[in-house]
C-alpha positions as CSV (number, residue, x, y, z in Angstrom):
1,M,35.5,2.3,20.2
2,T,36.8,2.4,17.0
3,Q,35.7,5.2,14.3
4,L,33.7,5.2,12.0
5,T,34.0,7.1,8.3
6,I,30.8,7.3,6.5
7,V,31.4,8.3,2.5
8,A,27.2,8.9,1.1
9,N,27.3,9.8,-2.6
10,I,24.0,11.3,-4.0
11,I,22.5,11.9,-6.9
12,A,20.0,14.4,-7.5
13,N,17.8,14.0,-10.5
14,T,17.6,15.8,-13.7
15,G,15.5,19.0,-12.3
16,K,15.0,18.6,-8.6
17,M,19.1,19.2,-7.7
18,E,17.7,22.5,-5.4
19,L,15.6,20.7,-3.5
20,V,17.8,17.4,-2.7
21,K,20.4,20.3,-2.0
22,T,18.5,22.6,0.6
23,E,17.1,18.9,2.0
24,L,20.9,18.4,2.6
25,V,21.7,21.7,3.6
26,K,19.0,21.1,6.4
27,L,20.3,18.2,7.8
28,I,24.0,19.6,8.8
29,D,23.7,21.2,12.1
30,V,21.6,19.1,13.2
31,T,23.4,16.2,12.8
32,R,27.0,17.9,14.0
33,A,24.5,18.6,17.1
34,E,23.9,14.8,17.9
35,E,25.9,12.6,19.9
36,G,29.0,11.1,18.7
37,C,29.1,12.6,15.6
38,I,32.8,14.3,14.6
39,N,32.3,15.4,11.6
40,Y,29.4,15.8,8.7
41,D,30.6,17.9,6.4
42,L,28.4,18.7,2.7
43,H,30.2,18.7,-0.2
44,Q,28.9,19.0,-4.4
45,D,30.5,18.8,-7.1
46,N,32.4,20.6,-9.3
47,E,31.9,19.4,-11.9
48,N,28.4,17.8,-12.2
49,P,26.7,19.9,-10.1
50,A,24.0,17.2,-9.2
51,H,26.3,14.7,-7.6
52,F,26.3,15.8,-3.4
53,M,28.6,14.3,-0.9
54,F,29.0,13.7,2.8
55,Y,31.6,13.2,4.7
56,E,31.4,12.1,7.5
57,N,32.8,10.3,11.4
58,W,31.3,9.5,14.0
59,A,32.8,7.9,17.1
60,S,30.3,5.0,16.6
61,R,29.0,2.5,14.7
62,E,26.2,2.6,17.0
63,L,25.9,6.1,17.3
64,W,25.9,6.5,13.6
65,Q,23.2,3.8,13.9
66,A,21.4,6.0,15.8
67,H,21.8,8.7,13.5
68,M,19.6,6.9,10.8
69,G,16.9,6.8,12.7
70,N,16.8,9.9,13.9
71,Q,13.5,12.2,12.7
72,P,15.6,14.9,10.3
73,L,16.7,11.7,8.0
74,Q,13.6,10.3,7.6
75,D,11.5,14.0,6.8
76,Y,15.0,14.4,4.6
77,M,13.8,11.0,2.9
78,A,10.0,12.5,2.7
79,A,10.8,15.5,1.2
80,T,13.1,14.1,-1.2
81,E,10.9,10.9,-2.6
82,G,11.8,10.3,-6.3
83,A,14.5,13.2,-6.5
84,V,17.6,10.8,-6.0
85,A,19.3,9.2,-8.6
86,Q,21.8,7.9,-6.6
87,F,22.7,7.4,-3.4
88,T,25.4,5.0,-2.3
89,L,27.3,4.6,1.7
90,N,30.1,4.0,2.5
91,E,31.3,2.6,6.0
92,M,34.9,2.7,6.0
93,T,37.5,2.5,8.9
94,I,40.8,4.7,9.0
95,V,44.6,2.7,8.3
96,K,46.4,4.9,9.3
């Protein structure tokens, strides 16, 4: 199996930063306990606090995809509907 790195950027709408942050933090412990999760680290931009970034490593793409279908992530999506201005996700593989 090839390790998969995920870089997910989330930018909250004006006035929704705390809501988005609270909901993102709820994902951390439950995701770290999932099969295949190597690390799941949330970052917040020092100059633009509405910009959050998850840096994740998974044992395989299949295990990451299982994570993407889990209930906590669905709950996050419902709780933050209309609160996220931009979301980008990159699937990456380590070069060296």
